[in-house]
C-alpha positions as CSV (number, residue, x, y, z in Angstrom):
1,M,144.4,-111.1,149.1
2,R,141.2,-113.1,149.8
3,D,138.3,-111.5,151.7
4,E,137.9,-113.7,154.8
5,A,134.2,-112.8,155.1
6,V,133.3,-113.4,151.4
7,D,131.0,-116.4,152.3
8,L,129.2,-114.4,155.0
9,R,128.8,-111.4,152.6
10,H,127.5,-113.7,149.9
11,A,124.9,-115.2,152.3
12,A,123.9,-111.7,153.3
13,A,123.5,-110.6,149.7
14,Q,121.4,-113.7,149.0
15,R,119.2,-113.0,152.0
16,L,118.7,-109.4,150.8
17,D,117.9,-110.5,147.3
18,R,115.4,-113.1,148.4
19,R,113.6,-110.6,150.7
20,L,113.5,-107.9,148.0
21,A,111.9,-110.5,145.7
22,G,109.2,-111.0,148.4
23,A,110.4,-114.4,149.8
24,P,109.9,-115.1,153.5
25,P,112.9,-114.6,155.8
26,M,115.4,-117.4,155.9
27,R,117.2,-118.8,158.9
28,L,120.2,-116.7,159.7
29,P,123.5,-118.3,158.7
30,T,126.0,-119.3,161.4
31,G,128.1,-116.4,162.5
32,F,125.6,-113.8,161.1
33,A,124.2,-112.7,164.4
34,P,125.9,-112.2,167.8
35,T,125.3,-114.7,170.6
36,S,123.3,-113.7,173.6
37,F,126.5,-113.1,175.5
38,Q,127.9,-110.9,172.7
39,R,124.6,-108.9,172.5
40,R,124.6,-108.3,176.3
41,R,128.3,-107.2,176.2
42,L,127.8,-105.0,173.2
43,G,124.8,-103.4,174.9
44,M,126.9,-102.8,178.0
45,L,129.7,-101.2,175.9
46,L,127.2,-98.9,174.1
47,D,125.8,-97.8,177.5
48,I,129.3,-97.2,178.7
49,L,130.1,-95.2,175.6
50,D,127.0,-93.1,176.0
51,A,128.0,-92.3,179.6
52,V,131.6,-91.5,178.6
53,L,130.5,-89.2,175.7
54,G,128.1,-87.4,178.0
55,R,130.7,-86.8,180.7
56,E,131.1,-83.1,180.0
57,R,127.4,-82.6,180.3
58,T,126.7,-85.0,183.2
59,G,130.0,-85.1,185.1
60,V,129.7,-88.9,185.4
61,T,132.8,-90.5,186.9
62,T,134.4,-93.9,186.2
63,H,133.1,-95.0,189.6
64,E,129.6,-94.1,188.6
65,I,129.9,-95.9,185.3
66,A,131.1,-99.0,187.1
67,R,128.2,-98.9,189.5
68,R,125.5,-98.2,186.9
69,H,126.7,-100.4,184.0
70,V,129.2,-103.0,185.2
71,Y,128.8,-103.8,188.9
72,S,125.2,-103.0,190.0
73,A,125.8,-104.4,193.5
74,M,129.2,-102.8,193.9
75,T,130.0,-101.8,197.5
76,I,133.5,-100.3,196.9
77,G,133.6,-96.7,197.9
78,R,135.7,-93.9,196.5
79,G,139.2,-93.2,197.4
80,N,142.1,-95.6,197.9
81,E,139.9,-98.7,197.9
82,W,138.4,-97.8,194.5
83,K,141.7,-96.6,193.0
84,S,143.4,-99.9,193.7
85,S,140.5,-102.2,192.9
86,A,140.2,-104.8,190.1
87,E,136.7,-103.3,189.4
88,R,138.2,-99.9,188.5
89,R,140.8,-101.5,186.2
90,R,138.1,-103.6,184.5
91,T,135.8,-100.6,184.1
92,Q,138.7,-98.6,182.6
93,R,139.4,-101.5,180.1
94,L,135.7,-101.6,179.2
95,I,135.7,-97.8,178.6
96,D,138.8,-98.2,176.4
97,E,137.1,-101.0,174.5
98,A,133.9,-98.9,174.0
99,L,136.0,-96.0,172.7
100,A,137.9,-98.4,170.4
101,L,134.6,-99.7,168.9
102,M,133.5,-96.1,168.2
103,N,136.9,-95.3,166.6
104,G,136.7,-98.0,164.0
105,G,136.6,-101.2,166.0
106,Y,133.0,-101.8,164.9
107,R,134.4,-102.8,161.5
108,A,135.8,-106.0,163.0
109,L,132.2,-106.8,164.2
110,L,130.9,-106.3,160.7
111,R,133.5,-108.7,159.3
112,G,132.4,-111.4,161.7
């Protein structure tokens, strides 16, 4: 079974070897770094994960996570409007995605 990321790993090893030998940094190979959209999304997922993991200490709710990290201008209140909203469903999906990253999903990021 072939490692699909072998070329990317090889490029990373070459970059490290060059830097250890004192060479100046090279341009990053394609696929090596996340796009600006991916960086923003990963940052948001990490913020959400921090909030979720701190729930016992802070008592933060899904509604507060949505307002602080996903929908800064959200006007939906609590109760039935919130419970049936697309914003709540998306926030819950983002929470699930953040937890999945923590529980091993980050490996897919490292593979590219």
